[in-house]
Each structure stands twice: as structure tokens, then as C-alpha cells.
C-alpha positions as CSV (number, residue, x, y, z in Angstrom):
1,M,0.1,0.0,0.0
2,E,1.3,3.5,-0.9
3,E,1.2,6.2,1.7
4,T,2.5,9.7,2.1
5,S,5.2,10.4,4.9
6,R,6.7,13.8,5.2
7,G,5.3,14.8,1.7
8,S,7.0,12.0,0.1
9,A,5.8,8.5,-1.1
10,A,6.2,5.5,1.2
11,W,5.2,1.8,0.7
12,V,3.8,0.0,3.6
13,V,2.9,-3.6,4.5
14,N,1.6,-4.8,7.9
15,K,1.4,-0.9,8.9
16,K,5.3,-0.9,8.5
17,F,7.4,0.9,5.9
18,F,9.6,-1.1,3.8
19,V,10.4,1.5,1.0
20,W,10.2,5.1,1.0
21,E,11.3,8.3,-0.9
22,R,14.2,9.8,1.2
23,P,15.5,13.0,0.1
24,L,18.7,14.0,1.8
25,R,18.3,16.6,4.4
26,K,20.7,19.4,5.5
27,P,22.5,17.3,8.2
28,D,22.8,14.3,5.7
29,L,24.4,16.6,3.1
30,A,26.9,18.0,5.8
31,A,27.7,14.6,6.8
32,L,28.4,13.4,3.3
33,G,30.1,16.5,2.0
34,D,31.3,16.2,-1.7
35,A,30.3,12.5,-1.7
36,A,26.6,13.4,-1.4
37,P,24.6,11.9,-4.3
38,K,22.5,13.8,-6.5
39,G,19.0,12.6,-7.8
40,A,16.2,10.6,-6.3
41,I,16.8,8.2,-3.4
42,L,14.8,5.6,-1.8
43,G,15.2,4.3,1.7
44,V,14.9,0.5,1.7
45,R,14.5,-1.6,5.1
46,T,16.7,-4.6,5.4
47,A,16.0,-7.8,7.5
48,D,18.7,-6.8,10.0
49,L,22.0,-4.9,10.4
50,E,24.0,-7.7,8.9
51,M,22.0,-7.8,5.7
52,K,22.5,-3.9,5.6
53,E,26.2,-4.3,5.8
54,A,26.2,-7.1,3.3
55,L,24.1,-5.1,0.8
56,L,26.3,-1.9,1.3
57,R,29.3,-4.2,0.4
58,S,27.7,-5.9,-2.6
59,D,27.0,-2.3,-4.4
60,P,28.7,0.6,-3.0
61,L,28.0,2.5,-6.1
62,A,24.1,2.4,-5.7
63,L,23.7,1.8,-2.1
64,F,24.9,3.9,1.0
65,T,24.0,5.1,4.4
66,I,24.1,8.1,6.4
67,P,24.8,8.8,10.1
68,H,21.0,9.1,10.8
69,F,20.7,5.4,9.9
70,D,23.5,4.2,12.2
71,G,22.0,1.1,14.2
72,Y,19.1,1.2,11.9
73,P,18.4,-1.7,9.4
74,A,18.0,0.2,6.2
75,V,20.0,1.4,3.1
76,L,19.5,4.2,0.7
77,V,19.6,3.6,-3.0
78,Q,20.7,5.8,-5.7
79,L,18.0,5.3,-8.3
80,E,20.2,6.5,-11.1
81,K,22.9,3.9,-10.2
82,I,21.0,0.6,-9.7
83,S,19.5,-1.7,-12.3
84,A,15.8,-2.3,-12.4
85,S,16.4,-6.0,-11.7
86,S,18.5,-5.1,-8.6
87,L,16.0,-2.7,-7.4
88,K,13.3,-5.2,-7.9
89,R,15.1,-7.8,-5.7
90,L,15.9,-5.1,-3.1
91,I,12.4,-4.2,-2.5
92,L,11.2,-7.7,-2.6
93,E,13.7,-8.5,0.2
94,A,12.4,-5.5,2.1
95,W,8.8,-6.5,1.7
96,L,9.6,-10.1,2.8
97,A,11.5,-8.4,6.0
98,R,8.4,-6.6,7.0
99,A,5.3,-8.7,5.8
100,P,3.4,-10.8,8.1
101,E,4.4,-14.4,8.0
102,R,1.3,-15.5,6.4
103,L,1.7,-13.4,3.4
104,V,5.4,-14.4,3.2
105,R,4.4,-18.1,3.1
106,E,1.7,-17.6,0.4
107,Y,4.0,-15.5,-1.7
108,L,6.8,-18.1,-1.5
109,A,4.4,-21.0,-2.0
110,S,3.1,-19.1,-5.2
111,R,6.6,-18.8,-6.5
112,K,7.1,-22.5,-6.2
113,R,4.0,-23.3,-8.3
114,A,4.9,-20.9,-10.9
């Protein structure tokens, strides 16, 4: 389900965000300095902090984090630097991490049948 949070689009399952538009704010820009990316950015929830770290290592050109996200299981995605297939996988993993177990089981079962 799509909602709006702070004037930006956010996607919710089980009353929990799993993907949201996340423009960089002044403190983020100050922390990143010249490395601050331009263009559209999404926040994407990860299953846990280990998955966050693995994702950051797997695609450092498209995925990054900011001090505001320290200790929080989510990554930021530069949409201009990620392939559509990688973005789709990332969003699916975020949904799986936040959806109720029943929905996850139903989804995985339907994939096996397909």
C-alpha cells in the first residue's frame, strides 16, 4: 500500500514502511560532503543490520548510508545507479522482511508453483 510520509511516497505492509522516498536533508548533506549523491533516493528496509552491511558491500555505487541510519536496518538507494532487476530484488527482500508471516508463506508458495 502506498502512503505519504513527510510529503514523500512511502510503501507499507503490515503498517510498516519497507520502502520510502528519502531525499537527503541538510544534516545528511553536511555529513556526506562532496560525496553526497544527486538525484532520487529511496530508503529500503533490510532484514537486519548484517543484511544492511552485506548489501552496502555488494553495491557501493548504488547503495549507501548516512549517520542518521546508524544502528537502523535500512540502506539508501541512488535510483540512477541501480539496475531495475537489482532494485526489484531489493524491494522484494524489504517486503519479505516486513510482511506478516502468513503473506510471506503465501508468496513463497506461489513462487514454487510458478
